[in-house]
Steps between C-alpha positions, in 0.01 A plus 500: 500500500661327790704291265632816338587640836682186598678495171598860536636428866694206369653714212587775749676243725686359196610840389615591854698179543647524155606848551702389805667217326369238745531128430203313328398330846468840657273653227295161501448522866400876461263402228340235711466725790336774279254248363415376849437851604289566214286191550458584874400854412247364261346259743488785759327720248250230399414432877462868561274544205283201608474653855406829356219334290371323808500816709323687222241234482458520887454882469228463242319235729526728795374804312189294386437374851538852637254637240246232582536577871456865440183437292375263780565771748322774312204267450480431873539874572220582258272230649562611855420871414186382334405283790578788746299736297190272487548404850492861616192574301330190653601622850371838439174360384471280810575791720238719334248226549591463865470871549160498339384210714633665813324828401181321441518315832560809700223710307 
């Protein structure tokens, strides 16, 4: 596809030069310039696509890490709520025993 684009650019440059009646050296220089520009564009495109792939892979890795952290956080929250509930029941039980012991001691 890029070769086709370079060929099209070269043909366009040749047509432009030929229509102006410029000497062969001039159109050869125009052609070389157009080919160099096409090659530079292709290199930039390939580098941009590689960087895009790298960034997409990084996004996927970060999304996986984020999901794992959310699962860990939810698990810790559930564990803490469970411990708080069981701790509250234990404290209420101890308070009831202490009240009964105090009531028995005063009676």
